[in-house]
Legacy VTK file of the C-alpha trace (Angstrom):
# vtk DataFile Version 3.0
C-alpha trace
ASCII
DATASET POLYDATA
POINTS 290 float
-339.509 47.544 73.062
-338.402 45.120 75.878
-339.545 41.869 76.853
-340.067 40.673 80.745
-336.666 40.261 80.901
-335.091 42.899 79.889
-333.485 42.093 76.363
-334.143 43.358 73.379
-335.893 41.333 70.550
-334.410 40.913 67.816
-337.052 42.578 65.322
-336.003 45.819 67.307
-332.327 45.821 67.364
-332.715 45.443 63.973
-334.844 48.555 63.594
-332.358 50.159 65.976
-329.693 49.515 64.671
-330.545 49.486 60.764
-329.367 46.585 59.790
-331.063 43.703 57.689
-331.549 40.536 59.249
-329.634 38.466 55.907
-326.813 41.395 57.343
-327.449 40.212 61.565
-327.543 36.502 60.318
-324.421 36.769 57.995
-322.382 38.290 61.117
-323.409 35.657 63.477
-322.594 32.785 60.717
-319.058 34.373 60.695
-318.967 34.232 64.589
-319.003 38.136 64.718
-321.486 38.074 67.396
-323.285 35.811 69.355
-326.593 33.891 67.751
-329.505 34.946 69.587
-333.431 35.947 69.404
-333.181 38.593 72.644
-330.047 41.264 72.675
-328.881 43.050 75.884
-327.451 46.686 75.830
-323.514 45.797 75.347
-324.804 43.356 71.996
-326.273 46.349 70.957
-323.462 48.400 71.849
-321.371 45.951 69.885
-323.315 45.791 66.442
-323.270 49.249 66.286
-319.874 49.085 66.341
-319.480 46.220 63.832
-321.772 48.483 61.347
-319.248 51.013 61.537
-316.071 49.072 60.890
-317.845 47.208 57.758
-319.102 50.353 56.480
-315.759 51.461 56.898
-314.723 48.555 54.277
-312.686 46.692 57.084
-312.610 43.031 56.065
-314.571 40.457 58.499
-311.322 38.257 58.453
-309.557 41.249 60.208
-312.474 42.077 62.873
-312.667 38.547 63.490
-309.071 38.226 64.220
-308.513 41.785 65.823
-311.599 40.013 68.564
-309.300 37.054 69.212
-306.505 39.087 69.600
-308.029 41.512 72.150
-309.193 38.783 74.445
-305.788 37.525 74.741
-304.374 41.011 75.166
-306.702 42.702 77.730
-307.576 40.651 80.717
-310.976 42.454 81.696
-312.049 42.841 77.983
-314.447 39.945 77.167
-316.479 41.481 75.024
-314.075 44.048 72.793
-316.997 45.168 69.876
-319.286 46.866 73.210
-316.259 47.443 75.720
-313.740 49.483 73.788
-313.303 52.023 70.990
-312.585 50.557 68.362
-312.038 52.952 65.063
-310.269 52.705 61.748
-306.650 53.839 60.912
-307.212 52.925 56.741
-307.908 49.221 56.679
-306.307 48.567 59.993
-307.969 48.870 62.976
-307.271 50.676 65.638
-308.407 50.144 69.239
-307.988 53.167 71.772
-307.599 52.100 75.394
-306.830 54.440 78.231
-306.831 57.282 76.297
-303.891 55.031 73.822
-304.196 53.175 71.534
-303.257 49.625 70.841
-302.729 47.766 67.484
-305.195 45.071 68.373
-303.474 42.642 66.303
-299.853 42.565 67.979
-300.791 43.784 71.192
-298.183 46.678 70.431
-299.283 50.094 71.977
-299.197 53.137 69.444
-298.538 55.090 72.275
-297.107 55.183 75.634
-298.449 53.732 78.474
-297.408 54.831 82.264
-295.925 50.852 83.951
-299.187 51.160 85.986
-301.637 50.946 82.932
-299.390 48.825 81.144
-299.796 46.208 84.301
-303.718 46.502 83.787
-303.182 45.836 79.911
-301.183 42.320 80.499
-304.007 39.165 80.150
-303.469 36.382 82.052
-299.379 36.714 82.963
-297.536 33.199 82.249
-296.369 33.326 86.045
-297.631 29.266 86.512
-297.770 26.050 84.522
-301.373 26.434 85.964
-302.738 29.783 84.362
-300.741 28.794 81.185
-303.602 25.491 80.930
-306.230 27.868 82.407
-305.752 30.382 79.016
-305.541 27.451 76.870
-309.426 26.030 78.351
-310.401 30.013 78.921
-309.590 30.673 74.634
-310.929 27.379 73.063
-314.151 28.143 75.247
-314.200 31.673 73.669
-313.896 29.584 70.249
-316.191 27.589 70.553
-318.584 30.076 71.611
-317.899 32.082 68.826
-318.643 29.770 65.494
-321.756 28.547 67.417
-320.931 25.489 69.069
-322.950 23.653 71.648
-322.825 25.874 74.489
-322.351 22.623 77.149
-319.220 22.690 74.856
-318.189 25.653 75.564
-319.255 25.574 79.031
-316.590 22.184 79.852
-314.006 24.458 78.333
-314.090 27.029 80.793
-314.723 24.143 84.389
-311.705 23.241 82.522
-310.177 26.287 83.094
-310.956 27.186 86.016
-309.802 23.546 87.535
-306.442 24.379 86.483
-306.770 27.888 87.878
-309.205 28.538 90.176
-308.796 32.216 90.049
-309.704 32.557 86.274
-312.471 35.403 86.303
-312.840 35.258 82.686
-314.057 31.562 83.216
-316.041 32.157 85.856
-318.022 35.905 84.595
-318.390 33.459 80.646
-319.644 31.069 82.225
-322.317 33.207 84.748
-323.728 35.066 81.793
-323.426 31.660 80.319
-325.932 30.515 82.639
-328.042 34.776 82.872
-329.297 33.708 78.923
-330.320 30.678 80.162
-331.915 32.471 83.029
-330.339 30.656 85.068
-330.373 33.118 87.504
-329.128 31.748 90.920
-325.942 30.216 89.121
-325.556 33.131 87.075
-325.069 35.054 89.692
-322.711 32.377 91.907
-320.118 31.966 88.524
-320.333 36.453 89.721
-319.308 35.887 92.616
-316.723 33.510 92.853
-315.866 35.523 89.830
-315.154 38.859 91.709
-313.913 36.871 94.983
-310.882 35.386 92.343
-310.191 39.209 91.367
-311.784 41.734 93.151
-310.833 44.833 90.569
-312.331 42.869 87.668
-314.816 45.755 86.706
-316.680 43.435 84.403
-317.785 41.151 86.905
-319.337 44.498 88.831
-321.145 45.247 86.064
-322.379 41.882 85.114
-323.916 41.426 88.938
-325.271 44.900 88.410
-326.935 43.852 85.606
-328.893 40.759 86.866
-330.109 42.709 90.456
-331.555 45.057 87.933
-333.506 43.068 86.202
-335.016 41.000 89.174
-335.277 44.124 90.838
-332.470 44.067 93.580
-332.154 47.780 93.037
-329.252 49.370 96.276
-327.498 46.123 95.343
-327.811 46.556 91.683
-326.239 50.027 92.184
-323.438 49.062 94.391
-322.143 47.022 91.769
-322.817 49.933 88.937
-320.758 51.764 91.156
-318.250 49.768 91.834
-317.796 49.077 88.232
-316.624 52.707 88.073
-315.111 52.872 89.993
-312.621 50.316 89.125
-312.997 51.747 85.237
-314.382 55.184 85.730
-314.535 55.093 81.197
-316.939 52.101 82.302
-319.485 54.186 79.780
-322.472 51.527 80.177
-322.280 51.387 84.145
-322.961 55.116 83.558
-325.586 54.424 80.767
-327.826 51.461 83.126
-326.569 53.585 86.628
-328.555 56.426 84.579
-331.719 54.717 83.978
-331.488 52.823 87.495
-331.788 56.149 88.752
-334.844 57.005 86.555
-337.222 54.472 87.306
-337.045 54.894 91.265
-337.617 58.635 90.545
-333.995 59.797 91.577
-333.423 62.293 88.236
-331.064 64.702 89.686
-328.415 61.782 90.320
-330.033 60.369 86.921
-329.015 63.694 85.451
-325.443 63.684 86.903
-324.905 60.108 85.472
-326.145 60.664 82.163
-323.815 63.723 81.946
-321.121 61.152 82.752
-321.917 58.951 80.414
-322.080 61.200 77.482
-318.227 62.546 78.542
-317.834 59.445 77.394
-319.309 58.794 74.742
-321.193 61.839 72.735
-321.216 60.816 68.839
-323.177 57.578 68.834
-326.471 56.517 68.891
-326.205 55.795 72.294
-325.370 58.838 72.354
-328.337 60.431 70.611
-330.732 58.405 72.856
-328.452 59.708 76.428
-329.008 63.470 75.638
-333.105 62.933 75.131
-333.170 61.547 78.250
-330.672 64.190 80.063
-332.934 66.639 78.189
-336.349 65.342 79.169
-334.513 65.160 82.860
-333.796 68.547 82.775
-336.803 69.556 81.529
-338.834 67.437 84.380
-336.630 69.685 87.043
-337.068 72.493 85.749
-341.031 72.358 85.710
-341.122 71.102 89.036
LINES 1 291
290 0 1 2 3 4 5 6 7 8 9 10 11 12 13 14 15 16 17 18 19 20 21 22 23 24 25 26 27 28 29 30 31 32 33 34 35 36 37 38 39 40 41 42 43 44 45 46 47 48 49 50 51 52 53 54 55 56 57 58 59 60 61 62 63 64 65 66 67 68 69 70 71 72 73 74 75 76 77 78 79 80 81 82 83 84 85 86 87 88 89 90 91 92 93 94 95 96 97 98 99 100 101 102 103 104 105 106 107 108 109 110 111 112 113 114 115 116 117 118 119 120 121 122 123 124 125 126 127 128 129 130 131 132 133 134 135 136 137 138 139 140 141 142 143 144 145 146 147 148 149 150 151 152 153 154 155 156 157 158 159 160 161 162 163 164 165 166 167 168 169 170 171 172 173 174 175 176 177 178 179 180 181 182 183 184 185 186 187 188 189 190 191 192 193 194 195 196 197 198 199 200 201 202 203 204 205 206 207 208 209 210 211 212 213 214 215 216 217 218 219 220 221 222 223 224 225 226 227 228 229 230 231 232 233 234 235 236 237 238 239 240 241 242 243 244 245 246 247 248 249 250 251 252 253 254 255 256 257 258 259 260 261 262 263 264 265 266 267 268 269 270 271 272 273 274 275 276 277 278 279 280 281 282 283 284 285 286 287 288 289
């Protein structure tokens, strides 16, 4: 199913998500998902969310607007379709964040948050001119990626963001992800490390560098960063999923069982939950047979 780099091939993704190649290419042309031939776990989550929203008759333009707005409003979210739980209330999109609901276009909270949670959700607070400039370049980089512009243009925009604000962790992470996709793994690691230095409490940076080390076989380092991502965001289901797989590969069945169970507490109904449940049942049978 997967290649040597741990990514899913396009034909596998079409089968797993149950969409046609024509439908996927349409979503790619609209900028709803990046255009690529191999896909990671987060890509699959994003595609499943997108398929569900379209099944609920949410218009592509509304999804495009929601994606852009969520990236603006939520600091640690650069892949809303993969990282957030998006549902539909009639013909409107609702996002579930930290146990509450938010209207993604305006960023209006539909249920009250406490002050601490509200602070976590604020994106790029306008405390200085440099941060405003950095945010503008960051958003330009995102737009370039979404519209399929040459990757060099997006890279240039993200670098401008970092020039304006060296602590622009979102731009650093995105540069790392671009480098990762181009198989420039050392460069990707450097960008992720800089993002973590700029914002030590950035779960996505830890998750991504965990994936990088996981792929390279540096399992202790990968484990450390997955666990740190979970510490920073206890509802980071992707981190639990990958950590469970890592433990399985290392023969740590009881730990894998615990991580699958934690994942299922966060996601009990998706297709990925079905996969997790099958893995959990299989491991339980293996433990009982010993």
